[in-house]
C-alpha positions in Angstrom: 13.6 -20.7 7.6 11.7 -17.6 7.2 9.5 -18.1 4.6 9.1 -13.7 4.2 12.8 -13.8 2.8 11.8 -15.8 0.0 9.7 -13.1 -1.5 11.2 -11.7 -4.4 12.7 -8.1 -3.9 10.5 -5.0 -5.1 13.5 -3.6 -6.1 14.9 -6.3 -8.0 11.8 -6.1 -10.4 13.2 -5.2 -13.8 11.1 -2.3 -15.4 7.6 -2.0 -15.4 8.2 1.4 -13.4 4.9 3.0 -14.1 3.0 -0.1 -12.8 5.6 0.0 -9.5 5.1 3.8 -9.4 1.4 3.4 -9.3 1.1 0.7 -6.5 3.5 3.0 -4.4 1.2 6.2 -5.0 -1.6 3.8 -3.1 0.3 3.2 -0.3 0.8 6.8 0.0 -2.4 7.6 0.0 -5.1 4.3 0.0 -7.9 6.9 -0.7 -6.8 7.4 -4.0 -9.0 4.2 -5.2 -6.8 1.3 -6.1 -5.1 0.4 -9.0 -6.0 -1.8 -12.1 -3.4 -3.4 -13.5 -4.0 -5.1 -17.1 -2.0 -7.3 -19.2 -0.7 -10.3 -20.2 0.4 -13.3 -17.6 3.9 -13.3 -16.7 4.7 -9.3 -16.3 5.4 -9.5 -12.5 1.9 -8.2 -11.3 1.7 -10.6 -8.6 5.1 -10.5 -7.7 5.2 -7.0 -7.3 2.2 -6.3 -5.3 3.7 -9.3 -2.5 7.1 -7.8 -2.7 5.5 -4.1 -2.1 4.2 -5.5 1.0 7.3 -7.3 2.3 9.3 -4.1 1.6 6.9 -1.5 4.0 8.2 -1.7 7.9 6.3 -3.1 10.4 3.6 -0.8 12.3 1.5 -1.3 15.5 -1.7 -2.6 16.1 -3.9 -4.1 18.6 -3.5 -7.8 19.8 -6.1 -10.4 18.4 -8.4 -7.5 16.5 -9.3 -9.0 13.1 -9.4 -5.4 11.6 -5.5 -4.9 13.2 -6.8 -1.5 14.2 -4.1 1.2 14.6 -3.8 2.0 18.2 -2.4 5.3 17.7 -5.5 6.2 15.6 -8.5 5.3 18.3 -11.3 7.7 15.5 -11.0 4.6 13.0 -10.7 1.6 15.7 -13.5 -1.1 15.7 -15.6 -1.0 19.0 -13.9 -3.6 20.7 -10.4 -1.9 20.6 -12.2 1.2 21.4 -13.1 -0.3 24.8 -10.1 -2.2 25.4 -8.2 1.1 24.7 -10.4 3.1 27.3 -9.9 0.3 29.8 -7.8 0.5 32.9 -5.2 -2.4 31.2 -5.4 -0.6 27.8 -4.9 -2.6 24.8 -2.3 -4.7 24.0 0.3 -3.4 21.2 2.0 -5.9 18.7 4.0 -5.1 15.6 3.1 -6.9 12.7 3.6 -6.4 8.4 1.1 -5.1 6.0 -0.5 -8.4 4.6 -1.7 -9.4 1.3 -5.1 -10.5 1.4 -6.3 -12.7 -1.7 -9.8 -12.3 -3.0 -10.7 -15.3 -4.8 -12.8 -14.5 -8.0 -15.3 -17.7 -6.7 -16.0 -15.5 -3.5 -19.9 -14.4 -2.7 -20.8 -11.2 -1.2 -21.2 -12.7 2.4 -17.7 -14.6 2.3 -16.7 -10.6 1.2 -18.7 -8.4 3.4 -19.3 -10.7 6.2 -22.6 -12.0 7.8 -24.6 -11.0 11.1 -26.5 -13.5 13.0 -30.1 -12.3 12.9 -31.3 -15.1 15.5 -28.7 -14.2 17.8 -29.7 -10.6 17.3 -33.5 -11.0 17.5 -33.2 -13.5 20.6 -30.6 -11.8 22.8 -30.5 -8.3 21.4 -26.8 -9.0 20.4 -24.7 -8.4 17.4 -22.7 -11.4 16.6 -20.7 -10.6 13.1 -18.9 -12.7 11.5 -15.9 -11.3 9.8 -15.5 -11.4 5.9 -12.3 -10.8 3.7 -13.0 -7.1 4.4 -12.3 -7.3 8.0 -9.2 -9.0 7.0 -8.1 -6.1 4.6 -8.4 -3.3 6.7 -5.0 -1.3 6.9 -3.4 -4.2 4.5 -3.5 -4.8 0.7 -6.8 -6.5 -0.9 -5.4 -8.3 -4.0 -7.6 -9.2 -6.7 -6.1 -11.5 -9.6 -8.4 -11.8 -12.8 -11.0 -9.0 -11.4 -12.5 -9.3 -14.4 -14.0 -12.6 -13.7 -15.7 -11.7 -10.4 -19.1 -11.1 -10.1 -20.2 -7.4 -11.1 -21.8 -6.8 -7.9 -19.0 -7.9 -5.3 -16.7 -5.6 -7.5 -19.0 -2.7 -6.7 -19.1 -3.6 -2.9 -15.1 -3.4 -3.0 -14.9 -0.4 -4.9 -17.4 1.5 -2.4 -15.7 0.3 0.8 -12.4 1.5 -0.8 -14.0 5.0 -1.8 -15.5 4.9 2.0 -12.8 3.3 4.1 -16.0 1.5 6.1 -17.9 -1.7 5.6 -21.7 -1.0 5.9 -23.6 -4.3 6.8 -27.5 -4.3 7.1 -29.6 -7.6 7.5 -33.3 -7.6 8.4 -32.8 -3.8 9.7 -30.0 -4.9 11.7 -26.9 -3.3 10.5 -22.9 -3.1 11.8 -20.0 -1.2 10.2 -16.5 -1.4 10.8 -13.5 0.2 9.2 -12.1 -1.0 5.8 -9.2 1.0 4.5 -7.3 -0.8 2.6 -5.3 -0.4 -0.7 -6.9 -2.1 -3.6 -5.4 -4.0 -6.6 -6.8 -5.4 -9.1 -5.1 -7.4 -12.2 -6.6 -8.8 -15.3 -5.8 -10.1 -18.6 -7.6 -8.2 -21.2 -8.0 -11.2 -23.7 -9.8 -12.9 -21.3 -13.1 -10.1 -21.0 -12.6 -6.8 -20.0 -15.0 -4.8 -16.8 -17.8 -3.1 -17.2 -17.0 0.9 -18.0 -18.8 1.9 -14.7 -16.7 -0.1 -12.9 -13.2 0.7 -14.6 -14.1 4.1 -13.9 -14.3 3.8 -10.5 -10.5 2.6 -9.9 -8.5 5.5 -9.4 -5.2 4.5 -11.5 -5.1 2.1 -14.3 -1.8 0.8 -15.6 -1.4 -1.3 -19.0 1.7 -3.7 -18.5 3.3 -5.6 -21.4 6.6 -7.8 -21.2 9.7 -6.2 -21.7 10.7 -6.0 -25.9 14.3 -4.8 -24.7 16.7 -8.1 -25.0 19.0 -6.2 -22.9 16.1 -6.3 -19.9 14.9 -9.4 -20.8 18.3 -10.9 -20.1 18.3 -9.4 -16.9 14.9 -10.7 -16.3 16.0 -14.1 -16.6 19.1 -13.5 -14.9 17.8 -12.1 -11.7 14.9 -14.8 -11.6 17.5 -17.3 -11.9 19.7 -16.1 -8.9 16.7 -15.6 -6.6 15.8 -19.3 -7.1 19.2 -20.5 -6.7 20.2 -18.9 -3.7 17.3 -17.0 -2.6 18.9 -15.6 0.8 21.9 -14.4 -0.8 19.6 -12.6 -3.6 17.3 -10.6 -1.1 20.5 -9.8 1.1 22.2 -8.3 -2.0 18.8 -6.1 -2.4 18.6 -4.8 1.7 19.8 -1.9 1.2 17.8 -0.6 -1.8 14.5 -2.2 -0.1 15.3 -0.1 3.1 15.9 2.6 1.3 12.5 2.5 -1.0 10.9 1.6 2.4 12.1 4.9 4.2 11.4 6.7 1.2 7.3 5.4 0.9 6.6 6.2 4.8 8.0 9.8 4.8 6.2 10.5 1.7 2.9 9.2 3.6 4.1 11.4 6.6 4.5 14.2 4.5 1.2 14.0 2.2 -0.8 16.1 4.5 1.3 19.3 4.4 1.2 18.9 0.3 -0.6 22.3 -1.3 -1.5 22.9 -4.8 -2.2 26.4 -6.0 -5.3 27.5 -8.7 -3.6 27.1 -11.4 -3.7 23.4 -10.9 -7.4 23.4 -9.6 -8.1 24.8 -13.1 -5.7 22.4 -15.0 -7.2 19.2 -13.6 -10.6 20.6 -14.7 -9.5 21.5 -18.3 -7.8 18.3 -19.0 -11.0 16.6 -18.4 -13.0 18.4 -20.1 -10.4 18.2 -23.2 -10.7 14.7 -22.9 -14.5 14.3 -22.7 -14.6 12.3 -19.2 -17.8 12.4 -17.3 -18.2 13.6 -13.9 -15.7 14.6 -11.4 -14.0 12.0 -10.0 -11.2 12.1 -12.6 -10.5 16.1 -12.0 -10.3 14.7 -8.1 -8.4 12.0 -8.5 -5.9 13.7 -10.7 -5.3 16.1 -8.2 -5.0 13.6 -5.5 -2.4 11.7 -7.6 -0.4 14.4 -8.4 0.1 15.5 -4.6 0.9 11.6 -3.8 3.5 12.0 -6.6 4.6 15.5 -5.2 4.9 13.6 -1.5 7.1 11.1 -3.1 9.4 13.4 -4.7 10.0 15.0 -0.9 8.4 18.0 -1.9 5.4 20.0 -0.3 3.9 21.6 -3.3 2.6 20.4 -6.4 3.4 21.3 -9.6 1.8 21.3 -12.9 4.4 18.3 -13.8 2.7 16.4 -11.1 -0.6 16.7 -12.9 1.1 15.5 -16.0 2.1 12.6 -15.1 -0.6 11.7 -12.7 -3.1 12.1 -16.1 -1.4 8.9 -17.6 -3.0 6.8 -14.8 -6.0 8.2 -14.2 -7.2 9.3 -17.9 -6.6 6.3 -20.2 -9.5 4.5 -18.6 -11.8 7.4 -18.8 -11.6 9.2 -22.0 -14.5 8.3 -24.0 -14.0 5.9 -27.4 -15.9 5.6 -30.4 -17.0 2.1 -31.2 -14.5 -0.5 -32.3 -11.5 1.8 -31.0 -8.7 0.2 -29.0 -9.6 0.0 -25.4 -5.9 0.8 -25.1 -5.0 4.4 -25.2 -1.6 5.2 -26.4 0.3 6.7 -23.6 2.3 9.2 -26.5 -0.8 10.4 -27.8 -2.5 11.2 -24.4 0.6 13.0 -23.1 1.0 15.3 -25.9 -2.5 16.2 -25.7 -1.7 16.9 -21.9 1.2 18.9 -22.8 -0.4 20.9 -25.1 -3.5 22.3 -22.5 -0.9 22.7 -19.8 1.3 24.8 -21.8 -1.6 27.0 -23.2 
């Protein structure tokens, strides 16, 4: 039996619309810097990540490449794939699904970035690289559950690679670089400890989730889950059309994104919002505008508007706003939206 049939459909997840959109936006534009999902256990965080990857269509990649290099974008390919592409035989191409690569909280730096065989390099002058988790993550989703329990140095490495799209390893003066373009998704329960503010700021988007409080929605959650467990094939089939429609919408949005434009007012508004909320640096301004453009593409528009920026602010600002001592770490979305509305309507 095909195990992928047993992954819970993304479109069958009840509620959690903000979390689902944040994940989708990072698929449309992986350079947003990933998404951190904060919330209690049992709020479909892991389910959403795995079902989104399963939802997406197959893509082309070079056979046997640990980096899953795209044969259609040679400038982002590894050295081995470039050699194969330029050979008379050419590279062998296969189709495969995007995967979810899990990073355990016990992972060491070498396990994440990979290792270089220094002895081989010194004796034979050859670079022998043992791939790490970042190699597997290229063109995939890198999922870190309980990221707040991961070593801060390893989190820094992940965020650097997510921002640059490459993994750079240097040992004893010997270096190696490979593509590492992935969608980073971290999940955590704030009750088990928080990430340092400097690390949280590096995530492009942050979403706070909690269990549904509406009785009807909670009832629907139970109903769908029991139906899925009773007859997974039948349940998945019943959402096939919805899954296909959403998959096509995401793929089309990613294709449309390079054509999305913005005007001077959008730039000014992003800067005004960040100044108003006392945000340090310029990362928030840039991410807010990029998120607004992804929202426009997902809405099938080539022009980002102020309304997109308003929506983007709800993902980009909550974890970057300055807080007073003893203030709650979760900013009221109503408070944030009201202040952003006031700025945009000036």
